[in-house]
PDBQT receptor file of N, H, CA, C and O in Angstrom, charges set to zero:
ATOM      1  N   MET A   1     -12.753 -20.449  -7.641  1.00  0.00    +0.000 N 
ATOM      2  CA  MET A   1     -11.768 -19.391  -7.803  1.00  0.00    +0.000 C 
ATOM      3  C   MET A   1     -10.701 -19.529  -6.726  1.00  0.00    +0.000 C 
ATOM      4  O   MET A   1     -11.017 -19.715  -5.551  1.00  0.00    +0.000 OA
ATOM      5  N   ILE A   2      -9.472 -19.440  -7.118  1.00  0.00    +0.000 N 
ATOM      6  H   ILE A   2      -9.216 -19.289  -8.073  1.00  0.00    +0.000 HD
ATOM      7  CA  ILE A   2      -8.352 -19.563  -6.190  1.00  0.00    +0.000 C 
ATOM      8  C   ILE A   2      -8.044 -18.178  -5.610  1.00  0.00    +0.000 C 
ATOM      9  O   ILE A   2      -7.976 -17.190  -6.341  1.00  0.00    +0.000 OA
ATOM     10  N   SER A   3      -7.862 -18.122  -4.311  1.00  0.00    +0.000 N 
ATOM     11  H   SER A   3      -7.918 -18.925  -3.717  1.00  0.00    +0.000 HD
ATOM     12  CA  SER A   3      -7.589 -16.841  -3.660  1.00  0.00    +0.000 C 
ATOM     13  C   SER A   3      -6.215 -16.314  -4.065  1.00  0.00    +0.000 C 
ATOM     14  O   SER A   3      -5.313 -17.086  -4.390  1.00  0.00    +0.000 OA
ATOM     15  N   ARG A   4      -6.072 -15.011  -4.043  1.00  0.00    +0.000 N 
ATOM     16  H   ARG A   4      -6.805 -14.384  -3.779  1.00  0.00    +0.000 HD
ATOM     17  CA  ARG A   4      -4.787 -14.369  -4.388  1.00  0.00    +0.000 C 
ATOM     18  C   ARG A   4      -3.679 -14.825  -3.452  1.00  0.00    +0.000 C 
ATOM     19  O   ARG A   4      -2.542 -15.017  -3.883  1.00  0.00    +0.000 OA
ATOM     20  N   GLU A   5      -4.002 -15.000  -2.167  1.00  0.00    +0.000 N 
ATOM     21  H   GLU A   5      -4.925 -14.844  -1.817  1.00  0.00    +0.000 HD
ATOM     22  CA  GLU A   5      -2.988 -15.419  -1.187  1.00  0.00    +0.000 C 
ATOM     23  C   GLU A   5      -2.437 -16.796  -1.529  1.00  0.00    +0.000 C 
ATOM     24  O   GLU A   5      -1.230 -17.027  -1.452  1.00  0.00    +0.000 OA
ATOM     25  N   LEU A   6      -3.330 -17.713  -1.909  1.00  0.00    +0.000 N 
ATOM     26  H   LEU A   6      -4.310 -17.525  -1.972  1.00  0.00    +0.000 HD
ATOM     27  CA  LEU A   6      -2.885 -19.062  -2.281  1.00  0.00    +0.000 C 
ATOM     28  C   LEU A   6      -2.101 -19.025  -3.579  1.00  0.00    +0.000 C 
ATOM     29  O   LEU A   6      -1.073 -19.691  -3.699  1.00  0.00    +0.000 OA
ATOM     30  N   LEU A   7      -2.565 -18.266  -4.540  1.00  0.00    +0.000 N 
ATOM     31  H   LEU A   7      -3.401 -17.725  -4.443  1.00  0.00    +0.000 HD
ATOM     32  CA  LEU A   7      -1.887 -18.182  -5.831  1.00  0.00    +0.000 C 
ATOM     33  C   LEU A   7      -0.473 -17.623  -5.684  1.00  0.00    +0.000 C 
ATOM     34  O   LEU A   7       0.420 -17.997  -6.444  1.00  0.00    +0.000 OA
ATOM     35  N   GLU A   8      -0.264 -16.744  -4.728  1.00  0.00    +0.000 N 
ATOM     36  H   GLU A   8      -0.990 -16.441  -4.110  1.00  0.00    +0.000 HD
ATOM     37  CA  GLU A   8       1.063 -16.165  -4.514  1.00  0.00    +0.000 C 
ATOM     38  C   GLU A   8       2.081 -17.179  -4.010  1.00  0.00    +0.000 C 
ATOM     39  O   GLU A   8       3.280 -17.005  -4.229  1.00  0.00    +0.000 OA
ATOM     40  N   ILE A   9       1.624 -18.246  -3.334  1.00  0.00    +0.000 N 
ATOM     41  H   ILE A   9       0.650 -18.388  -3.157  1.00  0.00    +0.000 HD
ATOM     42  CA  ILE A   9       2.575 -19.222  -2.791  1.00  0.00    +0.000 C 
ATOM     43  C   ILE A   9       2.675 -20.508  -3.616  1.00  0.00    +0.000 C 
ATOM     44  O   ILE A   9       3.577 -21.315  -3.395  1.00  0.00    +0.000 OA
ATOM     45  N   LEU A  10       1.755 -20.701  -4.565  1.00  0.00    +0.000 N 
ATOM     46  H   LEU A  10       1.022 -20.045  -4.745  1.00  0.00    +0.000 HD
ATOM     47  CA  LEU A  10       1.814 -21.911  -5.389  1.00  0.00    +0.000 C 
ATOM     48  C   LEU A  10       2.928 -21.810  -6.422  1.00  0.00    +0.000 C 
ATOM     49  O   LEU A  10       3.128 -20.763  -7.037  1.00  0.00    +0.000 OA
ATOM     50  N   VAL A  11       3.650 -22.909  -6.603  1.00  0.00    +0.000 N 
ATOM     51  H   VAL A  11       3.488 -23.760  -6.103  1.00  0.00    +0.000 HD
ATOM     52  CA  VAL A  11       4.704 -22.981  -7.616  1.00  0.00    +0.000 C 
ATOM     53  C   VAL A  11       4.561 -24.293  -8.384  1.00  0.00    +0.000 C 
ATOM     54  O   VAL A  11       3.917 -25.233  -7.918  1.00  0.00    +0.000 OA
ATOM     55  N   CYS A  12       5.154 -24.339  -9.532  1.00  0.00    +0.000 N 
ATOM     56  H   CYS A  12       5.677 -23.575  -9.911  1.00  0.00    +0.000 HD
ATOM     57  CA  CYS A  12       5.166 -25.546 -10.346  1.00  0.00    +0.000 C 
ATOM     58  C   CYS A  12       5.950 -26.628  -9.597  1.00  0.00    +0.000 C 
ATOM     59  O   CYS A  12       7.074 -26.377  -9.162  1.00  0.00    +0.000 OA
ATOM     60  N   PRO A  13       5.382 -27.818  -9.441  1.00  0.00    +0.000 N 
ATOM     61  CA  PRO A  13       6.095 -28.868  -8.712  1.00  0.00    +0.000 C 
ATOM     62  C   PRO A  13       7.332 -29.374  -9.445  1.00  0.00    +0.000 C 
ATOM     63  O   PRO A  13       8.199 -29.994  -8.829  1.00  0.00    +0.000 OA
ATOM     64  N   LEU A  14       7.429 -29.123 -10.736  1.00  0.00    +0.000 N 
ATOM     65  H   LEU A  14       6.725 -28.619 -11.236  1.00  0.00    +0.000 HD
ATOM     66  CA  LEU A  14       8.577 -29.610 -11.501  1.00  0.00    +0.000 C 
ATOM     67  C   LEU A  14       9.744 -28.623 -11.494  1.00  0.00    +0.000 C 
ATOM     68  O   LEU A  14      10.875 -29.000 -11.188  1.00  0.00    +0.000 OA
ATOM     69  N   CYS A  15       9.473 -27.367 -11.827  1.00  0.00    +0.000 N 
ATOM     70  H   CYS A  15       8.554 -27.061 -12.075  1.00  0.00    +0.000 HD
ATOM     71  CA  CYS A  15      10.575 -26.398 -11.949  1.00  0.00    +0.000 C 
ATOM     72  C   CYS A  15      10.584 -25.333 -10.855  1.00  0.00    +0.000 C 
ATOM     73  O   CYS A  15      11.498 -24.510 -10.798  1.00  0.00    +0.000 OA
ATOM     74  N   LYS A  16       9.567 -25.344  -9.981  1.00  0.00    +0.000 N 
ATOM     75  H   LYS A  16       8.825 -26.012 -10.026  1.00  0.00    +0.000 HD
ATOM     76  CA  LYS A  16       9.486 -24.432  -8.825  1.00  0.00    +0.000 C 
ATOM     77  C   LYS A  16       9.317 -22.961  -9.189  1.00  0.00    +0.000 C 
ATOM     78  O   LYS A  16       9.678 -22.086  -8.402  1.00  0.00    +0.000 OA
ATOM     79  N   LYS A  17       8.777 -22.680 -10.363  1.00  0.00    +0.000 N 
ATOM     80  H   LYS A  17       8.483 -23.391 -11.003  1.00  0.00    +0.000 HD
ATOM     81  CA  LYS A  17       8.490 -21.303 -10.785  1.00  0.00    +0.000 C 
ATOM     82  C   LYS A  17       7.028 -20.962 -10.466  1.00  0.00    +0.000 C 
ATOM     83  O   LYS A  17       6.206 -21.870 -10.339  1.00  0.00    +0.000 OA
ATOM     84  N   PRO A  18       6.691 -19.680 -10.334  1.00  0.00    +0.000 N 
ATOM     85  CA  PRO A  18       5.307 -19.277 -10.004  1.00  0.00    +0.000 C 
ATOM     86  C   PRO A  18       4.313 -19.704 -11.073  1.00  0.00    +0.000 C 
ATOM     87  O   PRO A  18       4.660 -19.848 -12.246  1.00  0.00    +0.000 OA
ATOM     88  N   LEU A  19       3.070 -19.902 -10.646  1.00  0.00    +0.000 N 
ATOM     89  H   LEU A  19       2.789 -19.785  -9.694  1.00  0.00    +0.000 HD
ATOM     90  CA  LEU A  19       1.983 -20.276 -11.541  1.00  0.00    +0.000 C 
ATOM     91  C   LEU A  19       1.060 -19.086 -11.740  1.00  0.00    +0.000 C 
ATOM     92  O   LEU A  19       0.904 -18.253 -10.848  1.00  0.00    +0.000 OA
ATOM     93  N   ILE A  20       0.447 -19.012 -12.918  1.00  0.00    +0.000 N 
ATOM     94  H   ILE A  20       0.573 -19.689 -13.643  1.00  0.00    +0.000 HD
ATOM     95  CA  ILE A  20      -0.511 -17.961 -13.215  1.00  0.00    +0.000 C 
ATOM     96  C   ILE A  20      -1.840 -18.603 -13.620  1.00  0.00    +0.000 C 
ATOM     97  O   ILE A  20      -1.863 -19.709 -14.160  1.00  0.00    +0.000 OA
ATOM     98  N   GLU A  21      -2.939 -17.903 -13.356  1.00  0.00    +0.000 N 
ATOM     99  H   GLU A  21      -2.920 -17.004 -12.918  1.00  0.00    +0.000 HD
ATOM    100  CA  GLU A  21      -4.265 -18.411 -13.715  1.00  0.00    +0.000 C 
ATOM    101  C   GLU A  21      -4.444 -18.376 -15.221  1.00  0.00    +0.000 C 
ATOM    102  O   GLU A  21      -3.952 -17.483 -15.911  1.00  0.00    +0.000 OA
ATOM    103  N   LYS A  22      -5.164 -19.373 -15.708  1.00  0.00    +0.000 N 
ATOM    104  H   LYS A  22      -5.564 -20.099 -15.148  1.00  0.00    +0.000 HD
ATOM    105  CA  LYS A  22      -5.471 -19.461 -17.134  1.00  0.00    +0.000 C 
ATOM    106  C   LYS A  22      -6.931 -19.875 -17.269  1.00  0.00    +0.000 C 
ATOM    107  O   LYS A  22      -7.457 -20.575 -16.403  1.00  0.00    +0.000 OA
ATOM    108  N   ASP A  23      -7.575 -19.461 -18.320  1.00  0.00    +0.000 N 
ATOM    109  H   ASP A  23      -7.147 -18.892 -19.023  1.00  0.00    +0.000 HD
ATOM    110  CA  ASP A  23      -8.965 -19.826 -18.600  1.00  0.00    +0.000 C 
ATOM    111  C   ASP A  23      -9.901 -19.493 -17.447  1.00  0.00    +0.000 C 
ATOM    112  O   ASP A  23     -10.703 -20.329 -17.032  1.00  0.00    +0.000 OA
ATOM    113  N   ASN A  24      -9.799 -18.269 -16.928  1.00  0.00    +0.000 N 
ATOM    114  H   ASN A  24      -9.147 -17.589 -17.265  1.00  0.00    +0.000 HD
ATOM    115  CA  ASN A  24     -10.672 -17.797 -15.839  1.00  0.00    +0.000 C 
ATOM    116  C   ASN A  24     -10.605 -18.684 -14.604  1.00  0.00    +0.000 C 
ATOM    117  O   ASN A  24     -11.624 -18.927 -13.956  1.00  0.00    +0.000 OA
ATOM    118  N   GLY A  25      -9.421 -19.165 -14.278  1.00  0.00    +0.000 N 
ATOM    119  H   GLY A  25      -8.594 -18.967 -14.804  1.00  0.00    +0.000 HD
ATOM    120  CA  GLY A  25      -9.247 -19.961 -13.070  1.00  0.00    +0.000 C 
ATOM    121  C   GLY A  25      -9.482 -21.447 -13.242  1.00  0.00    +0.000 C 
ATOM    122  O   GLY A  25      -9.444 -22.187 -12.259  1.00  0.00    +0.000 OA
ATOM    123  N   ALA A  26      -9.727 -21.911 -14.472  1.00  0.00    +0.000 N 
ATOM    124  H   ALA A  26      -9.758 -21.310 -15.270  1.00  0.00    +0.000 HD
ATOM    125  CA  ALA A  26      -9.958 -23.338 -14.717  1.00  0.00    +0.000 C 
ATOM    126  C   ALA A  26      -8.662 -24.134 -14.723  1.00  0.00    +0.000 C 
ATOM    127  O   ALA A  26      -8.680 -25.363 -14.652  1.00  0.00    +0.000 OA
ATOM    128  N   SER A  27      -7.532 -23.429 -14.809  1.00  0.00    +0.000 N 
ATOM    129  H   SER A  27      -7.517 -22.431 -14.867  1.00  0.00    +0.000 HD
ATOM    130  CA  SER A  27      -6.234 -24.092 -14.796  1.00  0.00    +0.000 C 
ATOM    131  C   SER A  27      -5.160 -23.100 -14.364  1.00  0.00    +0.000 C 
ATOM    132  O   SER A  27      -5.382 -21.890 -14.319  1.00  0.00    +0.000 OA
ATOM    133  N   LEU A  28      -3.995 -23.649 -14.050  1.00  0.00    +0.000 N 
ATOM    134  H   LEU A  28      -3.815 -24.632 -14.086  1.00  0.00    +0.000 HD
ATOM    135  CA  LEU A  28      -2.839 -22.844 -13.659  1.00  0.00    +0.000 C 
ATOM    136  C   LEU A  28      -1.686 -23.187 -14.590  1.00  0.00    +0.000 C 
ATOM    137  O   LEU A  28      -1.428 -24.360 -14.860  1.00  0.00    +0.000 OA
ATOM    138  N   LYS A  29      -0.995 -22.169 -15.079  1.00  0.00    +0.000 N 
ATOM    139  H   LYS A  29      -1.204 -21.216 -14.860  1.00  0.00    +0.000 HD
ATOM    140  CA  LYS A  29       0.082 -22.384 -16.036  1.00  0.00    +0.000 C 
ATOM    141  C   LYS A  29       1.407 -21.907 -15.476  1.00  0.00    +0.000 C 
ATOM    142  O   LYS A  29       1.488 -20.866 -14.824  1.00  0.00    +0.000 OA
ATOM    143  N   CYS A  30       2.443 -22.686 -15.743  1.00  0.00    +0.000 N 
ATOM    144  H   CYS A  30       2.377 -23.532 -16.272  1.00  0.00    +0.000 HD
ATOM    145  CA  CYS A  30       3.809 -22.295 -15.408  1.00  0.00    +0.000 C 
ATOM    146  C   CYS A  30       4.400 -21.625 -16.646  1.00  0.00    +0.000 C 
ATOM    147  O   CYS A  30       4.443 -22.229 -17.718  1.00  0.00    +0.000 OA
ATOM    148  N   ALA A  31       4.848 -20.396 -16.505  1.00  0.00    +0.000 N 
ATOM    149  H   ALA A  31       4.813 -19.905 -15.635  1.00  0.00    +0.000 HD
ATOM    150  CA  ALA A  31       5.410 -19.671 -17.643  1.00  0.00    +0.000 C 
ATOM    151  C   ALA A  31       6.769 -20.219 -18.046  1.00  0.00    +0.000 C 
ATOM    152  O   ALA A  31       7.178 -20.067 -19.197  1.00  0.00    +0.000 OA
ATOM    153  N   ALA A  32       7.475 -20.851 -17.119  1.00  0.00    +0.000 N 
ATOM    154  H   ALA A  32       7.143 -20.974 -16.184  1.00  0.00    +0.000 HD
ATOM    155  CA  ALA A  32       8.816 -21.351 -17.415  1.00  0.00    +0.000 C 
ATOM    156  C   ALA A  32       8.786 -22.646 -18.236  1.00  0.00    +0.000 C 
ATOM    157  O   ALA A  32       9.413 -22.719 -19.293  1.00  0.00    +0.000 OA
ATOM    158  N   CYS A  33       8.070 -23.654 -17.765  1.00  0.00    +0.000 N 
ATOM    159  H   CYS A  33       7.560 -23.594 -16.906  1.00  0.00    +0.000 HD
ATOM    160  CA  CYS A  33       8.064 -24.950 -18.457  1.00  0.00    +0.000 C 
ATOM    161  C   CYS A  33       6.783 -25.190 -19.258  1.00  0.00    +0.000 C 
ATOM    162  O   CYS A  33       6.652 -26.231 -19.901  1.00  0.00    +0.000 OA
ATOM    163  N   ARG A  34       5.832 -24.244 -19.232  1.00  0.00    +0.000 N 
ATOM    164  H   ARG A  34       5.939 -23.398 -18.709  1.00  0.00    +0.000 HD
ATOM    165  CA  ARG A  34       4.588 -24.250 -20.002  1.00  0.00    +0.000 C 
ATOM    166  C   ARG A  34       3.626 -25.379 -19.611  1.00  0.00    +0.000 C 
ATOM    167  O   ARG A  34       2.713 -25.693 -20.375  1.00  0.00    +0.000 OA
ATOM    168  N   ARG A  35       3.811 -25.984 -18.458  1.00  0.00    +0.000 N 
ATOM    169  H   ARG A  35       4.553 -25.729 -17.838  1.00  0.00    +0.000 HD
ATOM    170  CA  ARG A  35       2.867 -27.003 -18.008  1.00  0.00    +0.000 C 
ATOM    171  C   ARG A  35       1.596 -26.325 -17.495  1.00  0.00    +0.000 C 
ATOM    172  O   ARG A  35       1.650 -25.273 -16.858  1.00  0.00    +0.000 OA
ATOM    173  N   VAL A  36       0.461 -26.944 -17.785  1.00  0.00    +0.000 N 
ATOM    174  H   VAL A  36       0.417 -27.798 -18.302  1.00  0.00    +0.000 HD
ATOM    175  CA  VAL A  36      -0.836 -26.422 -17.368  1.00  0.00    +0.000 C 
ATOM    176  C   VAL A  36      -1.474 -27.452 -16.444  1.00  0.00    +0.000 C 
ATOM    177  O   VAL A  36      -1.701 -28.600 -16.828  1.00  0.00    +0.000 OA
ATOM    178  N   TYR A  37      -1.756 -27.021 -15.226  1.00  0.00    +0.000 N 
ATOM    179  H   TYR A  37      -1.572 -26.089 -14.914  1.00  0.00    +0.000 HD
ATOM    180  CA  TYR A  37      -2.328 -27.893 -14.201  1.00  0.00    +0.000 C 
ATOM    181  C   TYR A  37      -3.814 -27.591 -14.058  1.00  0.00    +0.000 C 
ATOM    182  O   TYR A  37      -4.194 -26.423 -13.973  1.00  0.00    +0.000 OA
ATOM    183  N   PRO A  38      -4.662 -28.615 -14.029  1.00  0.00    +0.000 N 
ATOM    184  CA  PRO A  38      -6.102 -28.373 -13.908  1.00  0.00    +0.000 C 
ATOM    185  C   PRO A  38      -6.491 -27.920 -12.504  1.00  0.00    +0.000 C 
ATOM    186  O   PRO A  38      -5.793 -28.193 -11.527  1.00  0.00    +0.000 OA
ATOM    187  N   VAL A  39      -7.618 -27.225 -12.431  1.00  0.00    +0.000 N 
ATOM    188  H   VAL A  39      -8.185 -27.004 -13.225  1.00  0.00    +0.000 HD
ATOM    189  CA  VAL A  39      -8.228 -26.848 -11.159  1.00  0.00    +0.000 C 
ATOM    190  C   VAL A  39      -9.613 -27.475 -11.150  1.00  0.00    +0.000 C 
ATOM    191  O   VAL A  39     -10.442 -27.173 -12.009  1.00  0.00    +0.000 OA
ATOM    192  N   ARG A  40      -9.866 -28.348 -10.179  1.00  0.00    +0.000 N 
ATOM    193  H   ARG A  40      -9.193 -28.593  -9.482  1.00  0.00    +0.000 HD
ATOM    194  CA  ARG A  40     -11.160 -29.033 -10.081  1.00  0.00    +0.000 C 
ATOM    195  C   ARG A  40     -11.811 -28.688  -8.746  1.00  0.00    +0.000 C 
ATOM    196  O   ARG A  40     -11.206 -28.874  -7.691  1.00  0.00    +0.000 OA
ATOM    197  N   ASP A  41     -13.022 -28.193  -8.792  1.00  0.00    +0.000 N 
ATOM    198  H   ASP A  41     -13.513 -28.042  -9.650  1.00  0.00    +0.000 HD
ATOM    199  CA  ASP A  41     -13.756 -27.794  -7.587  1.00  0.00    +0.000 C 
ATOM    200  C   ASP A  41     -12.937 -26.826  -6.738  1.00  0.00    +0.000 C 
ATOM    201  O   ASP A  41     -12.890 -26.949  -5.514  1.00  0.00    +0.000 OA
ATOM    202  N   ASP A  42     -12.301 -25.875  -7.387  1.00  0.00    +0.000 N 
ATOM    203  H   ASP A  42     -12.339 -25.774  -8.381  1.00  0.00    +0.000 HD
ATOM    204  CA  ASP A  42     -11.455 -24.849  -6.750  1.00  0.00    +0.000 C 
ATOM    205  C   ASP A  42     -10.214 -25.432  -6.067  1.00  0.00    +0.000 C 
ATOM    206  O   ASP A  42      -9.629 -24.778  -5.203  1.00  0.00    +0.000 OA
ATOM    207  N   ILE A  43      -9.804 -26.641  -6.436  1.00  0.00    +0.000 N 
ATOM    208  H   ILE A  43     -10.279 -27.173  -7.138  1.00  0.00    +0.000 HD
ATOM    209  CA  ILE A  43      -8.614 -27.270  -5.875  1.00  0.00    +0.000 C 
ATOM    210  C   ILE A  43      -7.603 -27.475  -6.997  1.00  0.00    +0.000 C 
ATOM    211  O   ILE A  43      -7.886 -28.198  -7.952  1.00  0.00    +0.000 OA
ATOM    212  N   PRO A  44      -6.424 -26.849  -6.901  1.00  0.00    +0.000 N 
ATOM    213  CA  PRO A  44      -5.410 -27.055  -7.932  1.00  0.00    +0.000 C 
ATOM    214  C   PRO A  44      -4.837 -28.474  -7.839  1.00  0.00    +0.000 C 
ATOM    215  O   PRO A  44      -4.456 -28.931  -6.761  1.00  0.00    +0.000 OA
ATOM    216  N   ILE A  45      -4.783 -29.153  -8.969  1.00  0.00    +0.000 N 
ATOM    217  H   ILE A  45      -5.093 -28.783  -9.844  1.00  0.00    +0.000 HD
ATOM    218  CA  ILE A  45      -4.238 -30.504  -9.043  1.00  0.00    +0.000 C 
ATOM    219  C   ILE A  45      -2.804 -30.367  -9.557  1.00  0.00    +0.000 C 
ATOM    220  O   ILE A  45      -2.563 -30.345 -10.764  1.00  0.00    +0.000 OA
ATOM    221  N   LEU A  46      -1.867 -30.276  -8.626  1.00  0.00    +0.000 N 
ATOM    222  H   LEU A  46      -2.063 -30.293  -7.646  1.00  0.00    +0.000 HD
ATOM    223  CA  LEU A  46      -0.468 -30.017  -8.991  1.00  0.00    +0.000 C 
ATOM    224  C   LEU A  46       0.333 -31.316  -9.090  1.00  0.00    +0.000 C 
ATOM    225  O   LEU A  46       1.369 -31.481  -8.447  1.00  0.00    +0.000 OA
ATOM    226  N   LEU A  47      -0.174 -32.216  -9.902  1.00  0.00    +0.000 N 
ATOM    227  H   LEU A  47      -1.016 -32.082 -10.424  1.00  0.00    +0.000 HD
ATOM    228  CA  LEU A  47       0.515 -33.477 -10.179  1.00  0.00    +0.000 C 
ATOM    229  C   LEU A  47       1.079 -33.405 -11.595  1.00  0.00    +0.000 C 
ATOM    230  O   LEU A  47       0.358 -33.076 -12.538  1.00  0.00    +0.000 OA
ATOM    231  N   VAL A  48       2.352 -33.707 -11.743  1.00  0.00    +0.000 N 
ATOM    232  H   VAL A  48       2.937 -33.974 -10.977  1.00  0.00    +0.000 HD
ATOM    233  CA  VAL A  48       2.991 -33.626 -13.051  1.00  0.00    +0.000 C 
ATOM    234  C   VAL A  48       2.291 -34.539 -14.062  1.00  0.00    +0.000 C 
ATOM    235  O   VAL A  48       2.187 -34.198 -15.240  1.00  0.00    +0.000 OA
ATOM    236  N   ASP A  49       1.813 -35.692 -13.603  1.00  0.00    +0.000 N 
ATOM    237  H   ASP A  49       1.898 -35.969 -12.646  1.00  0.00    +0.000 HD
ATOM    238  CA  ASP A  49       1.122 -36.626 -14.501  1.00  0.00    +0.000 C 
ATOM    239  C   ASP A  49      -0.223 -36.088 -14.988  1.00  0.00    +0.000 C 
ATOM    240  O   ASP A  49      -0.712 -36.522 -16.031  1.00  0.00    +0.000 OA
ATOM    241  N   GLU A  50      -0.822 -35.163 -14.264  1.00  0.00    +0.000 N 
ATOM    242  H   GLU A  50      -0.424 -34.811 -13.417  1.00  0.00    +0.000 HD
ATOM    243  CA  GLU A  50      -2.110 -34.565 -14.644  1.00  0.00    +0.000 C 
ATOM    244  C   GLU A  50      -1.920 -33.339 -15.542  1.00  0.00    +0.000 C 
ATOM    245  O   GLU A  50      -2.883 -32.873 -16.151  1.00  0.00    +0.000 OA
ATOM    246  N   ALA A  51      -0.727 -32.823 -15.632  1.00  0.00    +0.000 N 
ATOM    247  H   ALA A  51       0.056 -33.202 -15.137  1.00  0.00    +0.000 HD
ATOM    248  CA  ALA A  51      -0.459 -31.591 -16.385  1.00  0.00    +0.000 C 
ATOM    249  C   ALA A  51      -0.391 -31.860 -17.876  1.00  0.00    +0.000 C 
ATOM    250  O   ALA A  51      -0.047 -32.953 -18.324  1.00  0.00    +0.000 OA
ATOM    251  N   THR A  52      -0.733 -30.824 -18.628  1.00  0.00    +0.000 N 
ATOM    252  H   THR A  52      -1.013 -29.935 -18.264  1.00  0.00    +0.000 HD
ATOM    253  CA  THR A  52      -0.542 -30.846 -20.081  1.00  0.00    +0.000 C 
ATOM    254  C   THR A  52       0.481 -29.773 -20.415  1.00  0.00    +0.000 C 
ATOM    255  O   THR A  52       0.757 -28.894 -19.599  1.00  0.00    +0.000 OA
ATOM    256  N   ILE A  53       1.040 -29.845 -21.608  1.00  0.00    +0.000 N 
ATOM    257  H   ILE A  53       0.816 -30.559 -22.272  1.00  0.00    +0.000 HD
ATOM    258  CA  ILE A  53       2.027 -28.845 -22.041  1.00  0.00    +0.000 C 
ATOM    259  C   ILE A  53       1.344 -27.911 -23.021  1.00  0.00    +0.000 C 
ATOM    260  O   ILE A  53       0.801 -28.345 -24.037  1.00  0.00    +0.000 OA
ATOM    261  N   ASP A  54       1.376 -26.624 -22.706  1.00  0.00    +0.000 N 
ATOM    262  H   ASP A  54       1.816 -26.271 -21.880  1.00  0.00    +0.000 HD
ATOM    263  CA  ASP A  54       0.783 -25.609 -23.572  1.00  0.00    +0.000 C 
ATOM    264  C   ASP A  54       1.778 -25.284 -24.689  1.00  0.00    +0.000 C 
ATOM    265  O   ASP A  54       2.927 -24.944 -24.404  1.00  0.00    +0.000 OA
ATOM    266  N   PRO A  55       1.359 -25.383 -25.952  1.00  0.00    +0.000 N 
ATOM    267  CA  PRO A  55       2.306 -25.139 -27.050  1.00  0.00    +0.000 C 
ATOM    268  C   PRO A  55       2.763 -23.685 -27.159  1.00  0.00    +0.000 C 
ATOM    269  O   PRO A  55       3.801 -23.415 -27.764  1.00  0.00    +0.000 OA
ATOM    270  N   ALA A  56       2.009 -22.742 -26.586  1.00  0.00    +0.000 N 
ATOM    271  H   ALA A  56       1.166 -22.961 -26.095  1.00  0.00    +0.000 HD
ATOM    272  CA  ALA A  56       2.390 -21.329 -26.710  1.00  0.00    +0.000 C 
ATOM    273  C   ALA A  56       2.770 -20.728 -25.389  1.00  0.00    +0.000 C 
ATOM    274  O   ALA A  56       3.115 -19.548 -25.324  1.00  0.00    +0.000 OA
TER     275      ALA A  56
């Protein structure tokens, strides 16, 4: 689980918009560009190459 303090400062590395938790903390989603970044062992993987695009 990602702490609220960390989540408040994390931004999408591509468009620099805030990220929100998705799937009970299993991933982080950017509402602006719809990229979804995985979270592995409570560590957000904020690499554009690792991200997927959420269709909705």
